[in-house]
N, C-alpha and C positions, 0 to 999 in steps of 0.2 A: 627525549622526545622532541625538545623544541629545536635542537640541532638539526635533526633531520627535517622539519618543515622549512627552517632558514636555507638548508641546502637545496631543497626543492625549488623553493622561491628564485634562489640565485641560478640555478640551472636554467628556469624558465626565462628569467630576464636575460641571460647571456645568450640562449637560443634565439629569442625574440630580437635582440639587438643584431645579432648575426644575420638571422633573414632579412631584416630591414636594411642592413647596410649592403648585404649581398644583392638585394633587389635593385638598388640605387647604383650598382656597379662600383661601390667602394671596396667590396671585398671578393676574393676569388670565389668562383662557384666550386662548391665541394661536393654536389649531387652526385657526379659520375663516382668519385672516391667512395663515398657513403654507399652507393647502390651496389658497388662491387664488395665492400668489406662489413656490411651491416651484420652479417651472422658472427664475424670475429668481434665486432663491438658488443654484441649481445653477450657472448662468452666472457669476455673481460669484465662486463658489467655484472654478471652472475658470480664470476669468481671473487670480485672486490666484495661483493655483499657477503658471501660465505666467509671471507677472511675476516671481515669487520665483526661479523656476528660471532665467530670463534674465539677473537680476541676480547670481545665484551664479557665473555663468560668466564 
């Protein structure tokens, strides 16, 4: 359980850092790419959750 909470924290930190740097112009804007491919991103996340859960059992 602790690993999951740490992973979520790292994801939030990474997203916040990316958005902050993107707003300052130091990172490329991924908005158009994400808006086009968000369904595929959700599918990949769902598949990885299923695979992790089945490997834990």
